[in-house]
C-alpha positions as a Markdown table, in Angstrom:
| # | Residue | x | y | z |
|---|---|---|---|---|
| 1 | Met | -3.5 | 28.6 | -18.9 |
| 2 | Gln | -1.3 | 26.7 | -21.0 |
| 3 | Lys | -2.2 | 23.9 | -22.0 |
| 4 | Ala | -0.6 | 20.6 | -22.4 |
| 5 | Lys | -0.6 | 17.4 | -25.2 |
| 6 | Val | -2.2 | 14.5 | -23.7 |
| 7 | Phe | -1.0 | 11.4 | -26.0 |
| 8 | Asn | -1.1 | 7.0 | -25.8 |
| 9 | Ser | 1.4 | 5.5 | -24.8 |
| 10 | Gly | 0.5 | 1.7 | -24.9 |
| 11 | Asn | -1.7 | 0.9 | -22.6 |
| 12 | Asn | -0.7 | 3.9 | -20.8 |
| 13 | Gln | -1.7 | 8.0 | -21.2 |
| 14 | Ala | 0.5 | 10.5 | -21.1 |
| 15 | Leu | 1.2 | 14.9 | -21.1 |
| 16 | Gln | 3.9 | 16.0 | -23.0 |
| 17 | Leu | 4.5 | 19.8 | -20.9 |
| 18 | Pro | 5.6 | 22.7 | -22.3 |
| 19 | Lys | 8.9 | 23.1 | -21.0 |
| 20 | Glu | 8.7 | 26.4 | -18.6 |
| 21 | Phe | 6.3 | 23.2 | -16.4 |
| 22 | Gln | 8.7 | 20.5 | -16.8 |
| 23 | Leu | 10.2 | 18.9 | -13.9 |
| 24 | Arg | 12.9 | 17.3 | -12.0 |
| 25 | Gly | 13.7 | 12.9 | -11.3 |
| 26 | Arg | 11.6 | 10.6 | -13.4 |
| 27 | Glu | 8.1 | 9.9 | -11.1 |
| 28 | Val | 6.2 | 12.0 | -9.2 |
| 29 | Tyr | 3.3 | 11.7 | -7.1 |
| 30 | Ile | -0.4 | 11.9 | -8.7 |
| 31 | Lys | -3.8 | 12.5 | -6.7 |
| 32 | Lys | -6.8 | 12.9 | -8.6 |
| 33 | Met | -9.1 | 16.0 | -7.2 |
| 34 | Gly | -13.4 | 16.0 | -8.5 |
| 35 | Asn | -12.7 | 16.2 | -12.7 |
| 36 | Cys | -8.3 | 17.7 | -11.7 |
| 37 | Ile | -5.3 | 15.6 | -11.5 |
| 38 | Val | -2.6 | 17.4 | -9.2 |
| 39 | Val | 1.2 | 16.2 | -9.8 |
| 40 | Ile | 3.2 | 16.8 | -7.6 |
| 41 | Pro | 7.5 | 15.7 | -7.3 |
| 42 | Glu | 9.0 | 13.3 | -5.7 |
| 43 | Asp | 11.5 | 15.0 | -4.5 |
| 44 | Asp | 10.5 | 17.6 | -3.1 |
| 45 | Pro | 6.5 | 16.7 | -1.8 |
| 46 | Trp | 5.8 | 19.2 | 0.7 |
| 47 | Arg | 7.7 | 22.3 | -1.1 |
| 48 | Asn | 4.1 | 23.4 | -2.1 |
| 49 | Val | 3.1 | 23.1 | 1.5 |
| 50 | Glu | 5.9 | 25.6 | 2.8 |
| 51 | Glu | 5.1 | 27.6 | -0.2 |
| 52 | Ser | 1.5 | 27.9 | -0.2 |
| 53 | Ala | 1.8 | 28.7 | 4.4 |
| 54 | Ala | 4.7 | 31.3 | 3.4 |
| 55 | Arg | 1.3 | 33.3 | 1.3 |
| 56 | Phe | -0.2 | 33.8 | 4.6 |
| 57 | Thr | -0.4 | 37.5 | 6.3 |
| 58 | Asp | -0.1 | 37.6 | 10.4 |
| 59 | Asn | -3.1 | 39.4 | 9.9 |
| 60 | Val | -4.0 | 36.0 | 8.1 |
| 61 | Phe | -7.5 | 35.9 | 11.7 |
| 62 | Glu | -6.9 | 39.9 | 12.3 |
| 63 | Glu | -11.4 | 39.7 | 13.4 |
| 64 | Gly | -9.9 | 36.3 | 14.6 |
| 65 | Arg | -10.9 | 32.3 | 13.9 |
| 66 | Arg | -14.4 | 31.3 | 13.8 |
| 67 | Gln | -13.4 | 27.7 | 15.8 |
| 68 | Leu | -16.1 | 26.2 | 16.6 |
| 69 | Pro | -16.9 | 24.9 | 21.0 |
| 70 | Leu | -15.2 | 21.9 | 21.6 |
| 71 | Gln | -17.0 | 18.7 | 21.9 |
| 72 | Glu | -17.6 | 16.8 | 25.3 |
| 73 | Arg | -17.0 | 13.1 | 24.4 |
| 74 | Glu | -16.7 | 10.7 | 26.9 |
| 75 | Pro | -13.4 | 9.3 | 27.8 |
| 76 | Leu | -11.9 | 5.6 | 25.6 |
| 77 | Asp | -11.1 | 2.6 | 27.4 |
């Protein structure tokens, strides 16, 4: 795992990313998850999801899904 520099820029904080982590474009989406901050490129926000889904093998549910049965509910009016 690599480190990045954190510094203040006016009233904001900024990160100085190592060269191999640099992003295209001028803006990103950010999300705080626990004590982590996720940075998602604005130009292709779904790329990470698509790449992650491609890592699943065909036998990911080889033993079947352990899905709960559907609940019986009153219909909406």
